[in-house]
N, C-alpha and C positions, 0 to 999 in steps of 0.2 A: 548342493551348489550355495555359494554364498549368497546371502541376499544384499539388496541395495543398501541397507542399513548396516551390514556387516562391513561392507566396502567403503563406508563414509562413517568410520567410530573413531572415537577416542580411545586413548589406551586404556587397557584394562583397569587401571588404578587411577581413572578420572575421577575430579572432584564430584561429591553429590550434588551440587549445583547443576552438574551436566547430566547425570545420569538418572537422577531420582530416585536412586536405590535406597529404600528406607535402613537398610543394613550398615549403610556406609557411614563412617563416623564424622562428625561435624569437624573435627580438626584436620581433616585432610585438605590443604590448601595447597597453590600453585606455587612453584618454584619462584623464590623471589631475587633480589640481587644480593642478599644476605647467605641465600642457600643455592648457590651455584651449582649446576649439575656437574662442573667440572672446576676445581679452583685455579686452572690457568686459562679458562676462558675469557676473562677481562684482561684489558690491556695493560692496566696497573691496578695493584691491590691498595684499598683503601681502608681506613677504619670504618668497621661495621656500623651502620646507622641502627639506632633501637628499632626492635619490631613494631610495626604500628599499631598493634594491639597495645603496646605499652606507652603509646603516647595519647595523653586525654584529647579527645576530639576538639576542645577549644584550642588546643597548642598546635594541631594539624594544620601545615601550610600547603594549599592546593598549589602544585606546579603549573608554570605556565606553558601553554604547548603551541607550538606554530603549526602542526598538523594532527589531526585525529588518527590518520592512518598513514603508514608507510609500507608500501608492497615493494618486497624485495623478489626479484624472480631472474632467470634466464631469459633474455629477451624472445628471440625467434619461435623457439619452442614452448613458450608459456604466455608470452602476452596477448596472442590472438584467441586464445581460449579461456582461460580461467582468469587472467589478471584484468583483462578490460571489462568481463562479465563483473567481477567484484567491486571494480571501481565504480561501475555504472549502478549495480545496487546498492552499495553505501550510500551514493548521492541521490538516489532515488527515494530511499527511507528516509534519509537524515540530509537535507538540501544544503545545510551549513555545513557539512562535514567537508574538511579541507583533505584530500589524499593527495601524498606524494607518490609519483611513479617517476620513474628516469625521463619523460616526456617533458616534465616541469623545468628539467635544466636546458639551457639554451646551447644548441650547436655552435662551436666555433669560439665560445667564450674563454676568456683568457682567465677566468675565475677558476682555481684549484677544483676541480671536479670531485676529488674525494674528501675535500673540506666541506664543499657543499652537501654531500651524501652523508658525512657525520654528523654534521649539524642537524639535518634533517631528521637523522635517526634519534639524536638526543631529544629533538622537539617534537616527536612524536607520541603520542598517546599509546598506540598499539602498534606493532610490526608484525606484519604478516609475511612468513617466509614461504614462498612456494619451491619446496624441493623437487624439481622436476628432473628428468633424466639427464639432461645435460647442465644442472645447476653446478656440479663441480668442477667443470670446465672452466669455470669464470673465478678468478682470484676476486674480483670484485664482489661476487655473490658470496663466497665463502667469507670474506672479511666483514660484510653486512650481518651475515649468520652469528658470527663471532661477537660483533658489537651488541646486536639484539639481545643475546643470551645473557650479556653483562651488564643490561641497562638496569637503573635502580626500578623499584615496583612502583606501580601507580598507586596513589593515595586514595584507593578506592577498596572498600571492604578491608579484609585483613591482609592488605598488600599484594593486590593481583599482579600476576606477572605481566610485563608488557609486550610480550612476544606470542604468537601464534603460529605454529611450524604446520605445514601442510604438505604431507608426503604424497606425491602423485605416482603412483606405480602399484605392482602387485606386491602383496604383503604388508606388515603392518609398520616398518619403519625403514629410516632410510640406510643404506648400507656403504661404508666409504668405499670408492673407487679408486685404488691406488695411483693406477696410470693418470687419471684425471687430476687426483690432487697434485701429484708428482708435476704434470704440465702446468698446472696453476701456480705451482710455488716458484717455477723458473719463470712466468712472466711477472709473477710478483716482484722478485728480486731486480728485475730488468725495469721495473715502474719505481720511479723515485716518490711518486705521491703514495703510493699503498706502501712501499717498503718502509717509508719515514716512521709509521706507528707499530708496525708488525715486530713481533718477536724477532730478536736477530738468530736465534739457534733454529735451524731447519727442522730438526727431529721434534723440537719443541711446539713449532707451528704446527707440523703436520698432525701432531697428536691432538692439538688444540681442535683442528679442522675434524678429524675424526670423531672425536668426543661431540662436537656439535652437530654434526651430521646424523647421529645416531641419539642424541639425547631426545628424551620425552619427558614430558611434565603434565601433572593434572590439570585439567581445564586448558592446556596448550596445545596439545598435539592431535592432527585431524589425520586419517589416511583414507585414500579413494583410490580405485583402479578406474581409469577412465574409460577403460575397454569393457567394464562390468556394470558401472553404474553411471547415473546422469550427473554431467557437469552441473547444470542448473540446480541439482538437489546439494551438490557440494558447496557451490557458491552460497546458497541460502543458508546453509548450515553454518558455514564460517561467518557470513554477515551477520546471522543473528548474534553468534557468540562475541564478536567484535562490537555490535551496536549496543550490547548491554554495558559496555565500558564506557561508550561515549556518552557526554552529556546529552540528556533528552531535550528537544527543543522544547519551548513553553505550549502547553495547550492554550492557554488564553490569548485573545487578543491583545494587541498592546495599544489600540484605539478604541475610542467609543465604549468605554467601560467606567462607570461612575459609582460612587457610593457603596462601594464593597467591603471597604477597609475593615469597618465594624463588624460585619457579619463573618469575614475570615478571622478576627480576632476572637468573636463569640465561638466558632468551630474549633479553633485552637485550644480553647479551653476545655473542649470535651475531651481532646487526647488524654489518654492516661500519662500523668507526668511521671518523669523518673523518681526515684526517692533513695533518699540517703538513708543507708541501714543504720538502726540504733546500735552503739557500741556496747561491747561486753564489758561487764564491771571489770575496771582496772586497766581496760584496753585503751589506745589512742583512737580517737574518733576519726573514721574514714574519711577522706576527701572524696573517694570515688562514689559514683552513683550505680544503683542496680537498675539495669534495663526494664523498663515498665513491659507489661503485657499488651498483646495486641488490643487494638481498639477498631471497632466497627461504628461508623457513624453513618445514619441515615438522613439524607436532605429533602424534606418534604414540601411539597407546593404545588400549586395549580398550574397549569400549561400557561407558558408565557409569562410567569413570574420571575424566569432567570435562574431556575436552579442548575442546568448545566453550566452557564455562565460562571456562577458562585462556585461550583463543584469544581471546575478547571482552574479558576483562581486560587482556591483553596490547596488543589494538587501542586500547582507550582510552588505554592509558599511551603508546603511539607518538603518537597523536591529540595528545595534552596537551603532548608534547615536541617534534613536530617541525612543520615548517612545510609540509605536505603542499599540493600543489594541488588533489587530487581522490581521494575516497576510494569505495570500494565493498564492501560485505558481502552474500555469497550463502549462505544457509543451506542444509542438507540436499541436497546434491548429488547424494546416493546415490538419492534420489526422483524426481530429473531424468531419466526413462527415453525421453519419447516426443520425436521429433524436433522437433515444436512447442515443447515446454518447453525444450529446449536453444536454439532458436531465441529465444524469448523471455527465456532468460537472457543470451545474449549481447547482445540488445538492452539490457538493463539495463546490461550493463558499458560498452556504447557510450554510453547516456545519461549513466552516472554518472561516467566517466572522460575522456569526449571530447565531451558535450554533444550527440551526435547522436542523433537520432530517427526517422530514415526507416530503412525496412526496407532493409539491405543487399542482400537477394536472395539470398545464399547464406552458408553458414558462413566460407568462404575468404575471400570479399570483406568479411565484417565484421571478419575477424582482420586482414584488411589494413588496413582504416579504423583499427582500433584501434592498431596498430603505429605509423601515422603521426603518432599523437598521443601515444601514453604514452611513446614512447622519448625525446622532449624534456622530459618533466615529471616530478616528483616524486609518486609515486602510493602510496597504501596500500590493499591488497586483500586480503580475508580471504574465502577458498573451503572452505568447512564440508564435512566429511563427503565427501572424496573416495574413490572406490572404484577397483578395477581397471577396473570398465566405464566409468568417467569418461575420456572422451579429451579431457583438457586442451588438449594442442596442435591439437585442430580446430577451437576458437574462441578461443583466447588464446595468445600467445607470453609466457610470462613471462621470457624471456631478454631481451625488448626493453621494459623498464621503464627509466625514467629514472635519472640519477644520484641516489641517495639514496632511491629507492624501496624499499618493502618489501612482499613478498608473502607471505601467513601461509595454509598449508594445513593442515588436518586430516585425520586418515585413520586407520582402523585397521588398514591394511596398509602396509607400509614399500615393497612394490613398487609401489603406486598413487602413492606420493610419488616414487620415483625413476625410474620407467620413462619412455619416450619420451625417452631422452638427458638425462634430469634428473638422472641420479646423482651428477655431480660439481658440479651447482650448488645442490643443495637441502641446507641443513643440517637435520639430521633430529634433534628433541629428543625424548626418551622421556618421555612425562608419567609424573609420579610419584603413587602414592597419597598420601592426606593423612596427615600425621605424627598421632601419636596425640593431642596437646593440640588440634590444629584437628578432628580426626575426633568427638572427643568433645564439641566447641564444636557442630558441625554437628548431631551427633545430638541434644543437650539444645535446640537451635532448635526442635525439631519438637514440644515440650512444654512444661507447666509442670510443674517440678518438685515433688515432694510437699512439703506443707508440715504439720506438722514433717517433718524428712527421715527416711526409713525406716533402720534400723540396716544392712541389706545393699545399699542403693541403688548406693553407688558401684562396690561390686564387680562387682554387675550391670551397670552401665554399661561398665566396662572390659572385661568378657568380650563384652559385644554390639559393643564398637569390635573388637575383635580378630576376632571371627567374620565381622564386614563387611570385614575386609581393607582399611579405610579408603577405600572406594568411595564416593563421594557418592551415587551412587543408591540402593545398598544401605542407607547410613545414612538417607537419606530415608524408605525406605520402612519399615525396622525403627522408626525415631523415629516414624512415625505409627501403628505398630501399639502402640506404649508409651503414646502418648496416649490412645488408644481404652480401653486396659486402665486407665489411671489413673482414668477416670471412674467406674470401681467399685472403688473403695480397698479393699474387704473382700476381692476375689478377685484382687488385683493380685500377690501374693506368687506365687500358683499359676500365674496365667498367664506371668509372667516365668520362672518356672522351666521350664514346657513351652515357652515360646519358644526359650529357650538350648538345650534338649534338640534342637527341631526345627533349630535353627541350626548344630549342631555337625555335624563328619563332612565339611566341605567341605575338599579338599585343596590348592584355589586359588582365587584371586579370580572366576575364571569359573564355577566350580562354585558358589560362594559366591552371586553374583547370581542363577543359575538356581534355586538352593535357596530363596532369599528371596523370590522372586518367585511361585515355586511355592506356599510356606507362605503369603502373603498372598492369593493367589488362592483357595486352599482354605478360606479362612475367609469366602469370601464367600457370599451365598445364592445360590440357583438364578436368581433375577431378576437379582442383581447380575452374575452371572456372564454371562448372556446380553446385557446392556448391554457388559460388558466385551469381550466377543467381537465385538459388533457394531461396536464403535468400533475396535478393533485389526484386524479384517479389512476393514472397509468405509468406516465412518463417520470415520476420522481426517481432521481437518482442516474438518469440517462445520461450518455454525454450530449451535450448540445448539438454537436455536429450530426448525431445520428437522429436526433428529434427534427431538427432543421431538413434533413435530408428527406424524412416521412413527410412532414408538411408541405414541402415543396412538391413531392410527388403526387399528392392529392389536392394541390392546389389552394394552400391554406398560408397565409403570410405568415412569416415570423418575425416580422419588424416588431410585433408587439411585445417581444421579450424584453425589450428595453424598457418599456414602460412599466412592466410588472417588476423590474429590479429597481426601478427609481422609487416605485411606491413600496418597496421593501415586502412585496407579496412573494419575491423569489429571491433566494439568496445569491449573493455576489461570491464568485470563485476567486480565491485568493491568487493574486497576481503569480504569473510563472506556472501555474496549473493547468491541466487541461480543463476545459470549462464544462461542469456537470450540473443538470437542472436539479435544485435542492431546494425544498420548500418546508418550512416550518409544519409541525404536525397540526397546529391550530386551522393554517391556511389548509392544509390537506384535508381535514375533517369537515371544514365549511365547504370545499367545493366537492367532495363526497357525498356530503349530504344533499346538496343542490342536484348532484345527478340522481341519486337513489330516491330522493323522496319529492312529492308533489309541492310547487310553490306556487306562489300569488304574489302580485304587487299589492300592498296595503298604505294607502298615503305616502307614495314613493319610497317604501321600504318592501324588501323581497322577504316575504312571509314562508319560512320552511315547515311544513307540517309533518305530521308522524305519519301520514299514510304512504305507502311504498309507491312509487311510479312504476305503472305497469311497464312489464318486461319489454313489448313490444315498441315501446318510446325511449327505451334505453340505447345511449350510445356507447356507453363504456362499462364493462363487466370486468370485476378484478377478484373475483371469489368464484373458488372451483364450483361451489354449490349452485350459485345463480349460473355460471356458464352452462352447466349440465342442464340446468332446468330451460334455458333458452334454447338449446339444441333439441330438446324433446317436447317442444311446444307444439309440434305437427305443422306449424306454419313459418316462414322465412323470418328472419328478424333483419328486416332491410335495414333498421336504423344502427344496428349494432357494428360498430367500427373496430372496437378494440375488445379482446378478449385474452384473460390468463388462467390457465391450469396449472396448478402446483402440488405435487406431492400428494396425489390422489390415487387409490386403487380403484379403477375404472371397471365396471360391471361388463360393458361391451364395448367394442371399438367405437372411435368419435367418427360421427357422420355428420357432415355439415350440409344442411338443406340448401336446395338450389335458391337462389335469388337473395342467398345473405349478403350482407354489405361489409363483411370482416376485412379490415385492413392492417390491423396488427393481431398476430396469433404468439403467444407463448405456451408451450408446453413442457414443464419442467417437473423432473424426478415423479413422473407418473408410472404406475405399473398396472397390469392387468389381473382381475380375479381367476380369470380362465385363460386357456391358452389361445392366442389371437394377437393380433397387430393393433395397436393403440390408432394408428391411421394405416389402413388399407391402401389408401391410395390417397393422391391430393387432388380430389374432387370439390368442385364448386367452391374453388377459393382463388377465382379469376381476379378478384379485386386486391388481394394480398399484396402489401409493400413490405412488410417486416415478418421475418418467421425466424423464431428463435425454438431450437430444440438443444440449448446449451445443457450441458452436464447430464447427457440423457444416458449415463451408463446405467441406471436404472430402467430404461425404456425397453417394452417389448419392441422386437424388430419390426420396423417400418416395411410392410410388404412382404414379411417372411413369417414364418411359424415355427422356427426353431426352440427346442426348450430352454435354453438359457435367455433370460432377459435382459439382453443388452442390443443396442442399436449398432447393427455390423454393416448395412449397407443402405442405401437409399434407393427409393423407387424410381423406374424409368419415367414415369411421367411427373417428375419434379419439373420439367419444363414447361407444363402448362400454365404455370404461374408467371405469366409473360410479362405482368406489371412488377414483379418482385425487385426491390431495391436493397434490401439488406437480408442475408441469409447468414445466420449465426448457429454453428456447429460446435463452439467451443467445447472443450472439455468432453467430447463423445471419445472416450478412450477406446472404445473397441469398434469405432468405424473404421474398417480396413479397405474399403473400396468404395468407389463411386462409378455408377455405370457408366460406359462410353458414351452413351448419349445424354449423361446426367445433365449438363449445362446447356444444352441445344434448347433454344426458345428463351433464355434468360438473359437476352440483350440487353435490357433496362438495369440488369442488377450492378450496383455500385460499390458494395462492400461484402465482401466473402470472408468469415471468420472459420477458420480450420483451427486455431490454436489448441494444443492440447490433445489432438487426434494423433495419439504416440504410436497406433499400429498402422497409419496409412503409408503405403510405400511408393504410390504413384498417384498421378492425376490423370484424367482423360484429356486426351486431345481437344475435346469440346471446350476446356478452358477457354481456347482462343475464341469460342463464340461470346465471350463475356466483353464486347467491346466498349460497354459504359463502364467498366471496372475502374474505380480508383484507389481503394485499398485493397490488399489482399495478405491476411495475417496466418503466417505458416508455423510461428513460434510453436517450439516445442513438438513439432512432429519428427521426433526420433528415428523413424524407421523410413522417412522419404528419401529416395534414392535420386531421384531426378525430377527437372521440370520439362513439361512439353515444349517442344520447339514452336507449337503453334501460340506461345506467349509473345511472340514478335507482333501480333496482331492487337494487343491490349495496348493500344496508342495513347489511352488516358491514364494508364495506371501511373500512380504518383508516389503511393508508399507499399514497400514490399518488407515483410519481416520474416527473416529467415533464422531468428535467435534460437539456437541449441537445435538445429536440423543437423544433427552429428554425422548423419549418414550421407549427408548431401557433399558433393565434391566438384560439381561442374555447374556455371551460371551460364545460361544461354545469354551471349553478349548483345542479341537482339533486343533485349527487354530494358538495356542500359538508359537509352536515350532518351526515354522519358521521364525517367524516376526522378523525384526530388528526395527521396530518403529511402536508403537500402540498410536494415538492421540485420547484423549478422553476428552478434556477440554470442560466444559459445559455439561459433560455429568452424569447421576446419577452413582453413583458407581456400576459396574458390577460385578455380579456373576460370577467367573471363574469356570468352571467345568473341573477339571484336577488332575493330581496327582502330588505330590513334584518331581517325577523325570521328569517332564516336565518343570519346570522353567529354563529359560534361561538367562542368567545373561544380555547378551546385550540387550535384550528386556527390561527388567525392567530398566535398567538404562536409556532408552528413552521413557519410559511412562511419560504422561504430569503429573499423579496425584502421582506418586510414592515419597515419602519423606523419610528421614532418621530415623530410628527406632532401637532400641536395640533388636536384637533377638536372641533366644537360638542358641547353638553351632550347632544343627542340621539342622538349616536351613542356616546357614552361608555357609556350604558347598556348596550349591545350589546356593545361591545369593552371588557375591564376595562385595557386599557393603551393610551395613546395611539400611533397608527403612522403613519410617513409616507406619505400619500395618493399623492404624485408619485412614487415609486419602487416602490408597491406594486401588484401585480396585481389588488387588490380596488379601485383608482382610479376605474374606469369606474363602478363600481356605487357607490360614495360620492358621485362627484360627480353621478350622475343622481338620486341619492334625496334628497341634502341641500344641492345646489348646492355653489359653490365657496367655502363659508363656512367653511374651516379655513385656519390661518395657512400660508403657503406656506414650505417650507423653503428657505434661501436659498443651500443647497448642492445 
């Protein structure tokens, strides 16, 4: 049986950047405009341009593009599945990417449609052609393919081809369908737009089309069988390949960064320069330079000094200067501790640097696969926050990067940068604090200066900058405190004098940071301190909405989040992104020390001692050892609210003592030493609001004792957790069933995540008991065949994600009326069983697959904006209710 990797494979002669085969030759390049697969593919022949490698880099001109990607497809049989999903994925991972799909063209426009398409083809950096079953039915599609294969190569690498062909079907390549081609030829000859630029000879054009359909090229050809492999996997593989060619969005912020130019220049001087080879006696001096060897640079500095900001700025600088084949950025390596996370990080390196998406099976094999590709190509890699515990050599060999490559590491520890034999190969740069002018600029960036100016203001600013030691994180926190004080102009001077007194006395930058964080924390209210400690100890990285739901469920007001942000104690989420709670590790460490150690007030300051706080007084425990200690104390932990176990081999099943106060519990990637269940039942968890068993593919079955250590079902008494608000079972790939009574009693549950439960075939009718449910995520449930009729009782349901539920064919219309968002990308068109009175405009506008159409007046009273019935999952409803009385979209 063919594996999914075989079903989604490039051709056997793929470029080594795709396969990672160390035996492949470096010279195997993609088909370019000067090496057409068929000399007749292009509409006209032109004088061949010089190969890109023959043009000196300084003289290469970067073309101007109007689109990053053009998606060519045969509408009805491809749009709803692959094309929509690919467009969404490209724009999700690169929000600035402009993607042309035929929906971009205005219906009824007098503009020449073929001219619009040709202009878009020429203006696209990459053209993706989906060779689906009915592709050859359309002369438009065939001509798009002909033009795509004849486009001049990109100015990337050694002339990378601008097309990607995805063959959708059984086998490895497209096969000409003579009947379809003949019909398309007839349509083309009758269409003045298409016929104008096509070859006049019928046989010549048919040959061109045949060659185009069967053409394959290295790094340009993919195949997948939708009946044997996941569409999501195919979409991700093609998106990975396309995104490598697109310009990477800058890592560094565009605002609020000052005084780094000199440090970037100093780092540039550490990069091994290109050299001009010495001429041999009697020979003419060469004007060309030899590519320098790879350079590894370690950016060293204390926490809060701005290492990551500097590294991102330098990364962007190099990216703008150099012609790198591949790039990769991995942040916050200090948080990568679980073996599963390390494996996922290596898979990101494989995907970004080598275009490899299959699981290598082991870190050693993954490292070998990386070396097979990286040593032959120019790479740019940034690994952020390397620690002494980060064993880089286990998953990447930085000495095996190709000529001209640059690897950037950031760390607080010189040993972490130079150990494992890297001492002589890493050029270490000590990050500097900001100079006085830049530090003052950053401080003033945080607030609006008083107008008119206060007479003592400049002296106050200068003193504040000095006491922050030029550390960016300290300047931001102090600047935020000043901004808050300026709202009360009458009390500003008093506050500023007090602030300077609190900031004095720090004998070093390390003491200054600790002092400033402490002062800011002390000025928070008790409720704001609770939020701060919850995030620092446990909720860092959580979606803000999930955290707010938890706090609301236990009676904690989340309004204090605003003040944490204005005080720079909590990072702000970029506009347009889902809000996530993120905290700098300096803040996180402060919060965890306050939670884990004894403290006392001394002269108005919080003094953190080295003595650990008694476990019975702890509210938050985030390390597995401490959780196990708390559970074996022999007495209830009434104060304990939050606990996390991850990647531990447990000696015995977890038993939670009666009377415990647990509200949030996460059990991640744990196994058992002996046969048994990690949780035999959900006992004494009556206060639980959030339960996560995410990625429990390695968990011993809950409530069962089979030999295979995976979670396959849930115990009957899950419904005893009557206060549960959020249940996360995402990634439970072996979860095949949920008991019939599974959801009985969970009437307060608001969020249920079953994404990635790929073996789940059905949901119990008791899903209808979840009358408070707001979001239901079923994405990636590939074997889910139906939804229960009792979903009509979910009157509060707002978001339903059915993406990549490839076996699902029917959607109970009873659920449509309440939804604000229905996600169906990568899912077959769904039959909606509902009446026209139930159509809801805000739902339809958010449905992934709905596209503009021209409908009769009867339906536009229910839907405020016209939509394309042919590619919309509501089409069966529209057709059944109103007949085929809408204008058919020609694409």
